[in-house]
PyMOL Python script that loads the backbone (N, CA, C, O; Angstrom):
from pymol import cmd

cmd.read_pdbstr("""\
ATOM      1  N   MET A   1     -15.198   0.013 -36.537  1.00  0.00           N
ATOM      2  CA  MET A   1     -15.522  -0.267 -35.366  1.00  0.00           C
ATOM      3  C   MET A   1     -14.581  -1.375 -34.644  1.00  0.00           C
ATOM      4  O   MET A   1     -14.702  -2.560 -34.956  1.00  0.00           O
ATOM      5  N   ALA A   2     -13.647  -0.957 -33.676  1.00  0.00           N
ATOM      6  CA  ALA A   2     -12.659  -1.838 -33.055  1.00  0.00           C
ATOM      7  C   ALA A   2     -13.192  -2.534 -31.979  1.00  0.00           C
ATOM      8  O   ALA A   2     -13.804  -1.931 -31.097  1.00  0.00           O
ATOM      9  N   LEU A   3     -13.011  -3.867 -31.951  1.00  0.00           N
ATOM     10  CA  LEU A   3     -13.495  -4.195 -30.447  1.00  0.00           C
ATOM     11  C   LEU A   3     -12.124  -4.304 -29.515  1.00  0.00           C
ATOM     12  O   LEU A   3     -11.063  -4.376 -30.134  1.00  0.00           O
ATOM     13  N   ALA A   4     -12.079  -4.321 -27.994  1.00  0.00           N
ATOM     14  CA  ALA A   4     -11.315  -4.405 -27.308  1.00  0.00           C
ATOM     15  C   ALA A   4     -10.688  -5.719 -27.456  1.00  0.00           C
ATOM     16  O   ALA A   4     -11.325  -6.677 -27.894  1.00  0.00           O
ATOM     17  N   ASP A   5      -9.226  -5.811 -27.038  1.00  0.00           N
ATOM     18  CA  ASP A   5      -9.112  -7.154 -26.664  1.00  0.00           C
ATOM     19  C   ASP A   5      -9.554  -8.006 -25.421  1.00  0.00           C
ATOM     20  O   ASP A   5      -9.714  -7.457 -24.330  1.00  0.00           O
ATOM     21  N   ILE A   6      -9.742  -9.304 -25.589  1.00  0.00           N
ATOM     22  CA  ILE A   6     -10.648 -10.135 -24.903  1.00  0.00           C
ATOM     23  C   ILE A   6      -9.382 -10.467 -24.117  1.00  0.00           C
ATOM     24  O   ILE A   6      -8.253 -10.821 -24.456  1.00  0.00           O
ATOM     25  N   VAL A   7     -10.057 -10.189 -22.774  1.00  0.00           N
ATOM     26  CA  VAL A   7      -9.103 -10.810 -21.656  1.00  0.00           C
ATOM     27  C   VAL A   7      -9.569 -11.637 -20.595  1.00  0.00           C
ATOM     28  O   VAL A   7     -10.668 -11.495 -20.059  1.00  0.00           O
ATOM     29  N   ASN A   8      -8.732 -12.497 -20.296  1.00  0.00           N
ATOM     30  CA  ASN A   8      -9.293 -13.750 -19.427  1.00  0.00           C
ATOM     31  C   ASN A   8      -9.029 -13.235 -18.026  1.00  0.00           C
ATOM     32  O   ASN A   8      -7.858 -13.216 -17.646  1.00  0.00           O
ATOM     33  N   LEU A   9     -10.104 -12.767 -17.124  1.00  0.00           N
ATOM     34  CA  LEU A   9      -9.972 -12.088 -16.106  1.00  0.00           C
ATOM     35  C   LEU A   9      -9.277 -13.000 -14.920  1.00  0.00           C
ATOM     36  O   LEU A   9      -8.526 -12.452 -14.113  1.00  0.00           O
ATOM     37  N   ARG A  10      -9.513 -14.198 -14.855  1.00  0.00           N
ATOM     38  CA  ARG A  10      -8.633 -15.280 -14.189  1.00  0.00           C
ATOM     39  C   ARG A  10      -7.383 -15.111 -14.269  1.00  0.00           C
ATOM     40  O   ARG A  10      -6.756 -14.805 -13.255  1.00  0.00           O
ATOM     41  N   GLN A  11      -6.941 -15.224 -15.118  1.00  0.00           N
ATOM     42  CA  GLN A  11      -5.487 -14.884 -15.521  1.00  0.00           C
ATOM     43  C   GLN A  11      -4.750 -13.622 -15.452  1.00  0.00           C
ATOM     44  O   GLN A  11      -3.522 -13.603 -15.366  1.00  0.00           O
ATOM     45  N   PHE A  12      -5.562 -12.436 -15.490  1.00  0.00           N
ATOM     46  CA  PHE A  12      -5.484 -11.113 -15.154  1.00  0.00           C
ATOM     47  C   PHE A  12      -5.222 -10.983 -13.536  1.00  0.00           C
ATOM     48  O   PHE A  12      -4.490 -10.066 -13.164  1.00  0.00           O
ATOM     49  N   ARG A  13      -5.679 -11.691 -12.762  1.00  0.00           N
ATOM     50  CA  ARG A  13      -6.133 -11.318 -11.342  1.00  0.00           C
ATOM     51  C   ARG A  13      -4.703 -12.273 -10.821  1.00  0.00           C
ATOM     52  O   ARG A  13      -3.879 -11.794 -10.042  1.00  0.00           O
ATOM     53  N   LYS A  14      -4.614 -13.316 -11.245  1.00  0.00           N
ATOM     54  CA  LYS A  14      -3.296 -14.217 -11.024  1.00  0.00           C
ATOM     55  C   LYS A  14      -2.165 -13.548 -11.500  1.00  0.00           C
ATOM     56  O   LYS A  14      -1.224 -13.895 -10.787  1.00  0.00           O
ATOM     57  N   GLN A  15      -1.831 -12.834 -12.272  1.00  0.00           N
ATOM     58  CA  GLN A  15      -0.597 -11.861 -13.318  1.00  0.00           C
ATOM     59  C   GLN A  15      -0.643 -10.700 -12.009  1.00  0.00           C
ATOM     60  O   GLN A  15       0.313 -10.739 -11.234  1.00  0.00           O
ATOM     61  N   LYS A  16      -1.610  -9.791 -11.783  1.00  0.00           N
ATOM     62  CA  LYS A  16      -1.592  -8.959 -10.760  1.00  0.00           C
ATOM     63  C   LYS A  16      -1.041  -9.522  -9.209  1.00  0.00           C
ATOM     64  O   LYS A  16      -0.008  -9.077  -8.709  1.00  0.00           O
ATOM     65  N   ALA A  17      -1.756 -10.396  -8.648  1.00  0.00           N
ATOM     66  CA  ALA A  17      -1.203 -10.852  -7.572  1.00  0.00           C
ATOM     67  C   ALA A  17       0.276 -11.292  -7.378  1.00  0.00           C
ATOM     68  O   ALA A  17       0.884 -10.956  -6.362  1.00  0.00           O
ATOM     69  N   CYS A  18       1.063 -12.316  -8.704  1.00  0.00           N
ATOM     70  CA  CYS A  18       2.036 -12.435  -8.642  1.00  0.00           C
ATOM     71  C   CYS A  18       2.799 -11.165  -8.432  1.00  0.00           C
ATOM     72  O   CYS A  18       3.680 -11.162  -7.572  1.00  0.00           O
ATOM     73  N   ALA A  19       2.566 -10.143  -9.092  1.00  0.00           N
ATOM     74  CA  ALA A  19       3.127  -8.819  -9.613  1.00  0.00           C
ATOM     75  C   ALA A  19       3.639  -8.354  -7.903  1.00  0.00           C
ATOM     76  O   ALA A  19       4.712  -8.250  -7.308  1.00  0.00           O
ATOM     77  N   ASP A  20       2.377  -8.191  -7.620  1.00  0.00           N
ATOM     78  CA  ASP A  20       2.101  -7.745  -6.099  1.00  0.00           C
ATOM     79  C   ASP A  20       3.186  -8.528  -4.918  1.00  0.00           C
ATOM     80  O   ASP A  20       3.918  -7.927  -4.131  1.00  0.00           O
ATOM     81  N   LYS A  21       3.073  -9.710  -5.030  1.00  0.00           N
ATOM     82  CA  LYS A  21       3.976 -10.575  -4.026  1.00  0.00           C
ATOM     83  C   LYS A  21       5.385 -10.407  -4.323  1.00  0.00           C
ATOM     84  O   LYS A  21       6.272 -10.714  -3.527  1.00  0.00           O
ATOM     85  N   GLU A  22       5.617  -9.838  -5.664  1.00  0.00           N
ATOM     86  CA  GLU A  22       7.095 -10.128  -6.373  1.00  0.00           C
ATOM     87  C   GLU A  22       7.377  -8.604  -5.634  1.00  0.00           C
ATOM     88  O   GLU A  22       8.446  -8.506  -5.031  1.00  0.00           O
ATOM     89  N   ARG A  23       6.548  -7.514  -5.651  1.00  0.00           N
ATOM     90  CA  ARG A  23       7.346  -6.169  -5.251  1.00  0.00           C
ATOM     91  C   ARG A  23       7.099  -6.374  -3.765  1.00  0.00           C
ATOM     92  O   ARG A  23       7.878  -5.604  -3.203  1.00  0.00           O
ATOM     93  N   GLU A  24       6.432  -7.002  -2.905  1.00  0.00           N
ATOM     94  CA  GLU A  24       6.527  -7.000  -1.371  1.00  0.00           C
ATOM     95  C   GLU A  24       7.897  -7.823  -1.292  1.00  0.00           C
ATOM     96  O   GLU A  24       8.773  -7.272  -0.625  1.00  0.00           O
ATOM     97  N   ALA A  25       8.231  -9.104  -1.891  1.00  0.00           N
ATOM     98  CA  ALA A  25       9.267  -9.573  -1.700  1.00  0.00           C
ATOM     99  C   ALA A  25      10.514  -8.835  -2.106  1.00  0.00           C
ATOM    100  O   ALA A  25      11.585  -9.101  -1.561  1.00  0.00           O
ATOM    101  N   GLU A  26      10.422  -7.991  -2.969  1.00  0.00           N
ATOM    102  CA  GLU A  26      11.532  -6.937  -3.213  1.00  0.00           C
ATOM    103  C   GLU A  26      12.108  -5.913  -2.170  1.00  0.00           C
ATOM    104  O   GLU A  26      13.213  -5.371  -2.199  1.00  0.00           O
ATOM    105  N   GLN A  27      11.010  -5.760  -1.155  1.00  0.00           N
ATOM    106  CA  GLN A  27      10.961  -4.540  -0.335  1.00  0.00           C
ATOM    107  C   GLN A  27      11.376  -5.369   0.679  1.00  0.00           C
ATOM    108  O   GLN A  27      12.381  -4.842   1.157  1.00  0.00           O
ATOM    109  N   SER A  28      11.122  -6.402   1.262  1.00  0.00           N
ATOM    110  CA  SER A  28      11.304  -7.358   2.247  1.00  0.00           C
ATOM    111  C   SER A  28      12.965  -7.705   2.067  1.00  0.00           C
ATOM    112  O   SER A  28      13.633  -7.786   3.098  1.00  0.00           O
ATOM    113  N   ARG A  29      13.539  -7.882   0.912  1.00  0.00           N
ATOM    114  CA  ARG A  29      14.799  -8.164   0.662  1.00  0.00           C
ATOM    115  C   ARG A  29      15.776  -7.202   0.979  1.00  0.00           C
ATOM    116  O   ARG A  29      16.887  -7.439   1.453  1.00  0.00           O
ATOM    117  N   ALA A  30      15.223  -5.916   0.644  1.00  0.00           N
ATOM    118  CA  ALA A  30      15.791  -4.851   0.886  1.00  0.00           C
ATOM    119  C   ALA A  30      16.224  -4.466   2.309  1.00  0.00           C
ATOM    120  O   ALA A  30      17.294  -4.009   2.712  1.00  0.00           O
ATOM    121  N   LEU A  31      14.680  -4.893   3.186  1.00  0.00           N
ATOM    122  CA  LEU A  31      15.156  -4.633   4.794  1.00  0.00           C
ATOM    123  C   LEU A  31      15.689  -5.675   5.453  1.00  0.00           C
ATOM    124  O   LEU A  31      16.208  -5.410   6.537  1.00  0.00           O
ATOM    125  N   HIS A  32      15.698  -6.855   5.065  1.00  0.00           N
ATOM    126  CA  HIS A  32      16.107  -8.049   5.723  1.00  0.00           C
ATOM    127  C   HIS A  32      17.367  -8.846   5.325  1.00  0.00           C
ATOM    128  O   HIS A  32      18.025  -9.523   6.115  1.00  0.00           O
ATOM    129  N   GLY A  33      17.620  -8.695   4.051  1.00  0.00           N
ATOM    130  CA  GLY A  33      18.493  -9.314   3.191  1.00  0.00           C
ATOM    131  C   GLY A  33      20.123  -9.242   3.447  1.00  0.00           C
ATOM    132  O   GLY A  33      21.050  -9.133   2.643  1.00  0.00           O
ATOM    133  N   ARG A  34      20.108  -9.327   4.628  1.00  0.00           N
ATOM    134  CA  ARG A  34      21.682  -8.694   4.849  1.00  0.00           C
ATOM    135  C   ARG A  34      22.372 -10.119   5.405  1.00  0.00           C
ATOM    136  O   ARG A  34      21.836 -10.866   6.224  1.00  0.00           O
ATOM    137  N   SER A  35      23.808 -10.348   4.717  1.00  0.00           N
ATOM    138  CA  SER A  35      24.761 -11.694   5.113  1.00  0.00           C
ATOM    139  C   SER A  35      24.892 -11.869   6.541  1.00  0.00           C
ATOM    140  O   SER A  35      24.814 -10.963   7.371  1.00  0.00           O
ATOM    141  N   LYS A  36      25.083 -13.006   6.757  1.00  0.00           N
ATOM    142  CA  LYS A  36      25.689 -13.434   8.385  1.00  0.00           C
ATOM    143  C   LYS A  36      26.607 -12.430   8.681  1.00  0.00           C
ATOM    144  O   LYS A  36      26.525 -11.776   9.721  1.00  0.00           O
ATOM    145  N   ALA A  37      27.925 -12.167   7.412  1.00  0.00           N
ATOM    146  CA  ALA A  37      28.644 -11.434   8.074  1.00  0.00           C
ATOM    147  C   ALA A  37      28.577 -10.116   8.306  1.00  0.00           C
ATOM    148  O   ALA A  37      29.202  -9.471   9.149  1.00  0.00           O
ATOM    149  N   GLU A  38      27.621  -9.665   7.350  1.00  0.00           N
ATOM    150  CA  GLU A  38      27.153  -8.173   7.936  1.00  0.00           C
ATOM    151  C   GLU A  38      26.511  -7.760   9.131  1.00  0.00           C
ATOM    152  O   GLU A  38      26.683  -6.680   9.696  1.00  0.00           O
ATOM    153  N   LYS A  39      25.495  -9.007   9.607  1.00  0.00           N
ATOM    154  CA  LYS A  39      25.096  -8.866  11.127  1.00  0.00           C
ATOM    155  C   LYS A  39      25.934  -8.868  12.032  1.00  0.00           C
ATOM    156  O   LYS A  39      25.966  -8.050  12.952  1.00  0.00           O
ATOM    157  N   GLN A  40      26.930 -10.071  11.811  1.00  0.00           N
ATOM    158  CA  GLN A  40      28.110  -9.857  12.966  1.00  0.00           C
ATOM    159  C   GLN A  40      29.149  -8.598  12.654  1.00  0.00           C
ATOM    160  O   GLN A  40      29.722  -8.196  13.667  1.00  0.00           O
ATOM    161  N   ARG A  41      29.390  -8.110  11.780  1.00  0.00           N
ATOM    162  CA  ARG A  41      30.002  -6.756  11.770  1.00  0.00           C
ATOM    163  C   ARG A  41      29.085  -5.899  12.679  1.00  0.00           C
ATOM    164  O   ARG A  41      29.437  -5.481  13.782  1.00  0.00           O
ATOM    165  N   ASP A  42      28.078  -5.715  12.206  1.00  0.00           N
ATOM    166  CA  ASP A  42      27.324  -4.443  13.185  1.00  0.00           C
ATOM    167  C   ASP A  42      27.061  -4.836  14.389  1.00  0.00           C
ATOM    168  O   ASP A  42      27.004  -3.993  15.284  1.00  0.00           O
ATOM    169  N   ARG A  43      26.818  -6.372  14.696  1.00  0.00           N
ATOM    170  CA  ARG A  43      26.922  -6.306  15.768  1.00  0.00           C
ATOM    171  C   ARG A  43      27.925  -6.419  16.835  1.00  0.00           C
ATOM    172  O   ARG A  43      27.583  -6.488  18.015  1.00  0.00           O
ATOM    173  N   LYS A  44      29.375  -6.444  16.390  1.00  0.00           N
ATOM    174  CA  LYS A  44      30.552  -6.190  16.875  1.00  0.00           C
ATOM    175  C   LYS A  44      31.047  -4.506  17.173  1.00  0.00           C
ATOM    176  O   LYS A  44      31.756  -4.011  18.049  1.00  0.00           O
ATOM    177  N   GLN A  45      30.399  -3.990  16.140  1.00  0.00           N
ATOM    178  CA  GLN A  45      30.505  -2.231  16.215  1.00  0.00           C
ATOM    179  C   GLN A  45      29.734  -1.836  17.269  1.00  0.00           C
ATOM    180  O   GLN A  45      30.198  -0.898  17.916  1.00  0.00           O
ATOM    181  N   ALA A  46      28.447  -2.389  17.710  1.00  0.00           N
ATOM    182  CA  ALA A  46      27.502  -1.899  18.658  1.00  0.00           C
ATOM    183  C   ALA A  46      28.303  -2.378  19.943  1.00  0.00           C
ATOM    184  O   ALA A  46      28.467  -1.702  20.958  1.00  0.00           O
ATOM    185  N   GLU A  47      28.756  -3.614  19.726  1.00  0.00           N
ATOM    186  CA  GLU A  47      29.624  -3.535  21.412  1.00  0.00           C
ATOM    187  C   GLU A  47      30.597  -3.081  21.559  1.00  0.00           C
ATOM    188  O   GLU A  47      30.799  -2.785  22.737  1.00  0.00           O
ATOM    189  N   GLN A  48      31.658  -2.772  20.658  1.00  0.00           N
ATOM    190  CA  GLN A  48      32.762  -1.963  20.764  1.00  0.00           C
ATOM    191  C   GLN A  48      32.206  -0.524  21.487  1.00  0.00           C
ATOM    192  O   GLN A  48      32.579   0.030  22.521  1.00  0.00           O
ATOM    193  N   ALA A  49      31.355  -0.229  20.688  1.00  0.00           N
ATOM    194  CA  ALA A  49      30.604   1.076  21.158  1.00  0.00           C
ATOM    195  C   ALA A  49      30.312   1.441  22.431  1.00  0.00           C
ATOM    196  O   ALA A  49      30.640   2.423  23.096  1.00  0.00           O
ATOM    197  N   SER A  50      29.383   0.123  22.751  1.00  0.00           N
ATOM    198  CA  SER A  50      29.039  -0.122  24.652  1.00  0.00           C
ATOM    199  C   SER A  50      30.084   0.080  25.245  1.00  0.00           C
ATOM    200  O   SER A  50      30.237   1.084  25.940  1.00  0.00           O
ATOM    201  N   ARG A  51      31.002  -0.830  25.086  1.00  0.00           N
ATOM    202  CA  ARG A  51      32.607  -1.030  26.016  1.00  0.00           C
ATOM    203  C   ARG A  51      33.049   0.437  25.948  1.00  0.00           C
ATOM    204  O   ARG A  51      33.152   1.010  27.033  1.00  0.00           O
ATOM    205  N   PHE A  52      33.332   1.147  24.803  1.00  0.00           N
ATOM    206  CA  PHE A  52      33.797   2.827  24.964  1.00  0.00           C
ATOM    207  C   PHE A  52      33.430   3.608  25.804  1.00  0.00           C
ATOM    208  O   PHE A  52      33.977   4.393  26.579  1.00  0.00           O
ATOM    209  N   ILE A  53      32.020   3.183  25.468  1.00  0.00           N
ATOM    210  CA  ILE A  53      31.259   4.254  26.401  1.00  0.00           C
ATOM    211  C   ILE A  53      31.162   3.948  27.903  1.00  0.00           C
ATOM    212  O   ILE A  53      31.470   4.915  28.599  1.00  0.00           O
ATOM    213  N   GLU A  54      30.803   2.821  28.586  1.00  0.00           N
ATOM    214  CA  GLU A  54      31.176   2.261  29.508  1.00  0.00           C
ATOM    215  C   GLU A  54      32.413   2.679  30.079  1.00  0.00           C
ATOM    216  O   GLU A  54      32.470   3.408  31.070  1.00  0.00           O
ATOM    217  N   GLY A  55      33.452   2.209  29.444  1.00  0.00           N
ATOM    218  CA  GLY A  55      34.901   2.865  29.999  1.00  0.00           C
ATOM    219  C   GLY A  55      35.201   3.916  30.146  1.00  0.00           C
ATOM    220  O   GLY A  55      36.388   4.054  30.442  1.00  0.00           O
ATOM    221  N   HIS A  56      34.452   5.061  30.049  1.00  0.00           N
ATOM    222  CA  HIS A  56      34.774   5.998  29.779  1.00  0.00           C
ATOM    223  C   HIS A  56      33.587   7.039  30.871  1.00  0.00           C
ATOM    224  O   HIS A  56      33.612   8.264  30.982  1.00  0.00           O
ATOM    225  N   LYS A  57      32.798   6.237  31.435  1.00  0.00           N
ATOM    226  CA  LYS A  57      31.949   7.086  32.354  1.00  0.00           C
ATOM    227  C   LYS A  57      32.501   7.459  33.540  1.00  0.00           C
ATOM    228  O   LYS A  57      33.375   6.738  34.020  1.00  0.00           O
ATOM    229  N   ARG A  58      32.166   8.420  34.089  1.00  0.00           N
ATOM    230  CA  ARG A  58      32.883   9.032  35.303  1.00  0.00           C
ATOM    231  C   ARG A  58      32.439   8.412  36.555  1.00  0.00           C
ATOM    232  O   ARG A  58      33.136   8.409  37.570  1.00  0.00           O
ATOM    233  N   GLU A  59      31.204   7.855  36.468  1.00  0.00           N
ATOM    234  CA  GLU A  59      30.806   6.675  37.691  1.00  0.00           C
ATOM    235  C   GLU A  59      30.532   5.559  37.375  1.00  0.00           C
ATOM    236  O   GLU A  59      29.947   5.487  36.295  1.00  0.00           O
ATOM    237  N   LYS A  60      30.731   4.552  37.925  1.00  0.00           N
ATOM    238  CA  LYS A  60      30.633   2.898  37.238  1.00  0.00           C
ATOM    239  C   LYS A  60      29.147   2.943  38.128  1.00  0.00           C
ATOM    240  O   LYS A  60      28.921   3.675  39.092  1.00  0.00           O
ATOM    241  N   ASN A  61      28.233   1.965  37.526  1.00  0.00           N
ATOM    242  CA  ASN A  61      27.104   1.804  37.844  1.00  0.00           C
ATOM    243  C   ASN A  61      27.009   0.131  38.297  1.00  0.00           C
ATOM    244  O   ASN A  61      25.994  -0.561  38.206  1.00  0.00           O
ATOM    245  N   ASP A  62      27.918  -0.168  38.643  1.00  0.00           N
ATOM    246  CA  ASP A  62      28.372  -1.657  39.075  1.00  0.00           C
ATOM    247  C   ASP A  62      27.664  -2.003  40.603  1.00  0.00           C
ATOM    248  O   ASP A  62      26.908  -2.961  40.760  1.00  0.00           O
ATOM    249  N   ASP A  63      28.024  -1.106  41.637  1.00  0.00           N
ATOM    250  CA  ASP A  63      26.933  -1.071  42.972  1.00  0.00           C
ATOM    251  C   ASP A  63      25.403  -1.126  42.710  1.00  0.00           C
ATOM    252  O   ASP A  63      24.844  -0.345  41.939  1.00  0.00           O
ATOM    253  N   PRO A  64      24.842  -1.983  43.318  1.00  0.00           N
ATOM    254  CA  PRO A  64      23.385  -1.879  42.918  1.00  0.00           C
ATOM    255  C   PRO A  64      22.520  -0.807  43.875  1.00  0.00           C
ATOM    256  O   PRO A  64      21.476  -0.230  43.572  1.00  0.00           O
ATOM    257  N   ALA A  65      23.281  -0.721  45.125  1.00  0.00           N
ATOM    258  CA  ALA A  65      22.596  -0.058  46.047  1.00  0.00           C
ATOM    259  C   ALA A  65      23.909   1.266  46.606  1.00  0.00           C
ATOM    260  O   ALA A  65      24.833   0.958  47.358  1.00  0.00           O
ATOM    261  N   PRO A  66      23.735   2.534  46.114  1.00  0.00           N
ATOM    262  CA  PRO A  66      24.722   3.608  46.239  1.00  0.00           C
ATOM    263  C   PRO A  66      25.037   3.431  47.829  1.00  0.00           C
ATOM    264  O   PRO A  66      24.340   2.811  48.633  1.00  0.00           O
ATOM    265  N   SER A  67      26.104   4.039  48.056  1.00  0.00           N
ATOM    266  CA  SER A  67      26.549   3.970  49.715  1.00  0.00           C
ATOM    267  C   SER A  67      25.745   5.368  50.184  1.00  0.00           C
ATOM    268  O   SER A  67      25.359   6.219  49.383  1.00  0.00           O
ATOM    269  N   GLN A  68      25.582   5.432  51.526  1.00  0.00           N
ATOM    270  CA  GLN A  68      25.258   6.138  51.838  1.00  0.00           C
ATOM    271  C   GLN A  68      25.781   7.310  52.981  1.00  0.00           C
ATOM    272  O   GLN A  68      25.301   7.898  53.950  1.00  0.00           O
ATOM    273  N   GLU A  69      26.804   7.273  52.391  1.00  0.00           N
ATOM    274  CA  GLU A  69      28.108   8.122  53.400  1.00  0.00           C
ATOM    275  C   GLU A  69      27.695   9.153  53.695  1.00  0.00           C
ATOM    276  O   GLU A  69      27.260   9.809  52.748  1.00  0.00           O
ATOM    277  N   GLY A  70      27.616   9.836  55.163  1.00  0.00           N
ATOM    278  CA  GLY A  70      27.477  11.078  55.207  1.00  0.00           C
ATOM    279  C   GLY A  70      26.305  11.174  55.623  1.00  0.00           C
ATOM    280  O   GLY A  70      26.191  12.135  56.384  1.00  0.00           O
ATOM    281  N   ALA A  71      25.328  10.579  55.459  1.00  0.00           N
ATOM    282  CA  ALA A  71      24.066  10.583  55.310  1.00  0.00           C
ATOM    283  C   ALA A  71      23.432  10.681  56.840  1.00  0.00           C
ATOM    284  O   ALA A  71      23.949   9.945  57.680  1.00  0.00           O
ATOM    285  N   PRO A  72      22.530  11.398  57.184  1.00  0.00           N
ATOM    286  CA  PRO A  72      22.257  11.460  58.461  1.00  0.00           C
ATOM    287  C   PRO A  72      21.236  10.166  58.899  1.00  0.00           C
ATOM    288  O   PRO A  72      20.400   9.728  58.109  1.00  0.00           O
ATOM    289  N   ARG A  73      21.379   9.751  59.940  1.00  0.00           N
ATOM    290  CA  ARG A  73      20.617   8.474  60.439  1.00  0.00           C
ATOM    291  C   ARG A  73      19.486   8.569  61.394  1.00  0.00           C
ATOM    292  O   ARG A  73      18.906   7.549  61.768  1.00  0.00           O
TER     293      ARG A  73
END
""", "prot")
cmd.dss("prot")
cmd.show_as("cartoon", "prot")
cmd.util.cbc("prot")
cmd.orient("prot")
């Protein structure tokens, strides 16, 4: 008759908690772990795209109130 290995439950819980934290940290690094240069590059590309789109619009939206030329008074 073979007996099961004796397991210290406190140590087992601590090892499980540590493994869970490491797994969460890995996921966080994948989501948020970008270098400063990568963030700046992405920000610059977004600004360039925004300027490109603004520069090619048919009507500029700089005037807050559109003119009412030819409208009945």
